[in-house]
C-alpha positions as CSV (number, residue, x, y, z in Angstrom):
1,X,111.3,43.2,53.9
2,X,107.6,44.1,53.7
3,X,105.5,43.7,56.7
4,X,102.0,42.4,56.8
5,X,99.4,44.6,58.4
6,X,98.5,43.5,62.0
7,X,95.5,41.1,62.0
8,X,92.4,42.6,63.6
9,X,89.5,40.3,64.5
10,X,85.9,41.0,63.6
11,X,85.1,41.5,67.3
12,X,87.9,44.1,67.6
13,X,86.7,45.9,64.5
14,X,83.1,46.0,65.8
15,X,84.2,47.3,69.1
16,X,86.4,50.0,67.5
17,X,83.5,51.1,65.2
18,X,81.1,51.2,68.1
19,X,83.6,53.4,70.1
20,X,84.0,55.8,67.2
21,X,80.3,56.1,66.7
22,X,79.8,57.0,70.4
23,X,82.4,59.7,70.0
24,X,80.7,61.0,66.8
25,X,77.3,61.1,68.6
26,X,78.7,63.4,71.3
27,X,79.3,65.9,68.6
28,X,76.2,65.2,66.5
29,X,73.2,63.6,68.1
30,X,71.5,63.2,64.7
31,X,73.9,60.4,63.6
32,X,72.1,57.1,63.0
33,X,74.4,54.2,62.3
34,X,73.5,51.2,60.2
35,X,73.1,48.2,62.6
36,X,73.0,44.7,61.0
37,X,71.5,42.0,63.2
38,X,72.0,38.4,62.1
39,X,73.6,37.1,58.9
40,X,71.4,38.8,56.4
41,X,72.1,42.5,55.6
42,X,68.5,43.0,54.4
43,X,65.4,40.9,55.3
44,X,62.5,42.5,53.6
45,X,61.7,42.3,49.8
46,X,62.7,46.0,49.4
47,X,66.1,45.6,50.9
48,X,66.8,42.3,49.2
49,X,65.7,43.6,45.8
50,X,68.0,46.7,46.2
51,X,71.0,44.6,47.1
52,X,70.4,42.0,44.3
53,X,70.1,44.9,41.8
54,X,73.4,46.3,43.1
55,X,75.1,42.9,42.6
56,X,73.8,42.5,39.0
57,X,75.5,45.7,37.9
58,X,78.6,45.8,40.1
59,X,81.9,44.9,38.4
60,X,84.1,44.6,41.5
61,X,83.3,41.3,43.2
62,X,86.1,41.6,45.7
63,X,84.9,45.1,46.6
64,X,81.5,43.8,47.2
65,X,82.7,41.3,49.8
66,X,84.8,43.9,51.6
67,X,81.9,46.3,51.6
68,X,79.6,43.7,53.0
69,X,82.1,43.1,55.8
70,X,82.3,46.8,56.5
71,X,78.5,47.3,56.9
72,X,78.2,44.1,58.9
73,X,80.9,45.3,61.3
74,X,79.1,48.6,62.0
75,X,81.4,50.8,59.9
76,X,78.6,52.8,58.4
77,X,78.3,55.4,61.2
78,X,75.6,57.4,59.5
79,X,73.4,57.2,56.4
80,X,70.7,59.5,55.3
81,X,68.5,59.3,52.2
82,X,67.0,62.4,50.7
83,X,65.5,63.2,47.3
84,X,67.8,61.4,44.9
85,X,70.8,61.5,47.2
86,X,72.5,59.5,50.0
87,X,75.0,60.9,52.4
88,X,77.0,58.5,54.6
89,X,79.9,58.5,57.1
90,X,81.9,55.3,56.9
91,X,84.6,54.4,59.4
92,X,87.9,53.3,57.8
93,X,91.6,53.3,58.7
94,X,91.8,57.0,59.0
95,X,91.1,58.9,62.2
96,X,88.0,60.5,60.8
97,X,85.2,58.7,59.0
98,X,85.1,59.0,55.2
99,X,82.4,61.0,53.5
100,X,80.4,59.1,50.9
101,X,77.9,60.8,48.5
102,X,75.6,58.8,46.2
103,X,73.2,60.4,43.8
104,X,70.6,58.5,41.8
105,X,69.0,59.8,38.6
106,X,65.3,60.5,38.8
107,X,62.9,58.0,37.3
108,X,62.4,58.9,33.6
109,X,59.0,59.9,32.3
110,X,58.5,56.6,30.3
111,X,59.0,54.5,33.4
112,X,56.9,56.8,35.6
113,X,54.0,56.6,33.1
114,X,54.3,52.8,33.1
115,X,54.2,52.8,36.9
116,X,50.9,54.8,36.8
117,X,49.4,52.6,34.2
118,X,50.3,49.3,36.0
119,X,49.2,50.4,39.4
120,X,45.8,51.5,38.0
121,X,43.1,49.4,39.6
122,X,45.3,48.3,42.4
123,X,44.5,51.0,44.9
124,X,44.3,48.6,47.8
125,X,47.8,47.4,47.0
126,X,49.0,51.0,46.9
127,X,47.5,51.5,50.3
128,X,49.6,48.5,51.5
129,X,52.6,50.1,49.8
130,X,52.2,53.3,51.8
131,X,51.9,51.4,55.0
132,X,55.3,49.8,54.3
133,X,53.9,46.4,53.0
134,X,55.1,45.4,49.5
135,X,52.2,44.2,47.3
136,X,53.3,41.0,45.7
137,X,51.1,41.6,42.6
138,X,53.3,44.6,41.8
139,X,56.6,42.8,42.2
140,X,57.0,42.2,38.4
141,X,56.5,45.9,37.7
142,X,59.4,46.9,39.9
143,X,61.9,44.3,38.7
144,X,61.0,43.4,35.1
145,X,63.6,44.5,32.5
146,X,61.0,46.7,30.7
147,X,59.9,48.7,33.7
148,X,62.7,48.1,36.2
149,X,62.3,50.9,38.8
150,X,65.6,50.0,40.4
151,X,68.5,52.2,39.0
152,X,71.0,50.8,36.6
153,X,74.8,51.3,37.1
154,X,74.9,54.4,34.8
155,X,72.1,56.0,36.8
156,X,74.1,56.0,40.0
157,X,76.9,58.5,40.7
158,X,79.4,57.6,43.4
159,X,81.9,59.7,45.5
160,X,84.1,59.0,48.5
161,X,86.9,61.2,49.9
162,X,89.1,58.2,50.8
163,X,92.5,57.8,49.0
164,X,91.3,54.7,47.1
165,X,91.5,55.3,43.4
166,X,88.7,52.8,42.6
167,X,85.3,54.2,41.5
168,X,83.6,51.7,43.8
169,X,85.7,51.6,47.0
170,X,84.7,49.5,50.0
171,X,83.2,52.5,51.8
172,X,80.9,53.2,48.9
173,X,79.9,49.5,48.7
174,X,79.2,49.5,52.5
175,X,77.0,52.6,52.0
176,X,75.1,50.9,49.0
177,X,74.4,47.9,51.2
178,X,73.4,50.2,54.0
179,X,70.7,51.7,51.7
180,X,69.2,48.2,51.4
181,X,69.2,48.0,55.2
182,X,67.4,51.4,55.4
183,X,64.7,50.1,53.0
184,X,64.0,47.4,55.6
185,X,63.1,50.1,58.1
186,X,61.1,52.3,55.7
187,X,60.3,51.1,52.1
188,X,59.0,54.6,51.1
189,X,62.6,55.7,51.2
190,X,63.0,53.9,47.9
191,X,60.5,56.4,46.3
192,X,62.4,59.3,47.9
193,X,65.7,58.1,46.4
194,X,64.1,57.7,43.0
195,X,62.6,61.2,43.3
196,X,59.1,59.8,43.1
197,X,56.5,61.8,45.1
198,X,54.3,59.2,46.6
199,X,51.4,61.7,47.2
200,X,51.5,62.7,43.5
201,X,51.7,59.0,42.6
202,X,48.5,58.3,44.6
203,X,46.6,61.3,43.2
204,X,47.6,60.4,39.6
205,X,46.6,56.8,40.1
206,X,43.2,57.8,41.7
207,X,42.5,60.3,38.9
208,X,43.3,57.8,36.2
209,X,41.2,55.1,37.7
210,X,38.3,57.4,38.4
211,X,38.3,58.8,34.9
212,X,38.3,55.2,33.5
213,X,35.3,54.3,35.7
214,X,33.4,57.4,34.7
215,X,34.0,56.6,31.0
216,X,32.8,53.1,31.5
217,X,29.8,54.4,33.3
218,X,29.0,56.7,30.4
219,X,29.3,53.9,27.9
220,X,27.0,51.7,30.0
221,X,24.4,54.5,30.3
222,X,24.5,55.0,26.5
223,X,24.1,51.3,25.9
224,X,21.1,51.2,28.2
225,X,19.4,54.1,26.4
226,X,20.1,52.6,23.1
227,X,18.5,49.3,24.2
228,X,15.5,51.1,25.5
229,X,15.1,53.0,22.2
230,X,15.3,49.7,20.3
231,X,12.5,48.2,22.4
232,X,10.2,51.2,21.8
233,X,10.9,51.4,18.1
234,X,10.8,47.7,17.2
235,X,8.7,46.3,20.1
236,X,11.5,43.9,20.9
237,X,12.4,42.9,24.4
238,X,16.2,42.7,24.2
239,X,16.5,40.8,27.5
240,X,14.6,37.9,25.9
């Protein structure tokens, strides 16, 4: 007869994960676990938007729920975001944590140009963006179907060294939700993950806005001269 696995309570899982993380930290002090406080995995616009995007494209609803449980129970022992990549350690049934690797395709040129064009004239909002505050007036730019800056399913590559045959195992899902939690801490990690250099973005935006203002100034000066010439030639006061 088959035997059911022994029931392990949430509190027991959390305690087990915490103990394993302490052990891992003794070997590597750079480990930073994902810690979820409260019911919500993500609380800021950035984290929520990432998780909602994930749920739109995910095909494994049961995997999502198990992955959410994993991240809530402190199973993501470490998660680091670099340019276009995420590396995570997720505690599972094995003695050692599983290695999860996630890579995200860079933002294509068309969407990057759209980003520059739409941010033009909103430099104060961009300043808020750098400080970690999301400018509401740019929200549509980030999530609209035409210029969605959040990656689609085919732009995300997933790997986990666990024995699960599924493309999106619970360890990967826990890591994906962990990314949303990381965005709560530092929204600029979103740009890092999408391979967008924020400094280049600022410079490009400033240059584009400055060039436009200079061009407008030239046109205005030309119009003023033309108006003056008209007055001299025809003796007409255009202001009247």
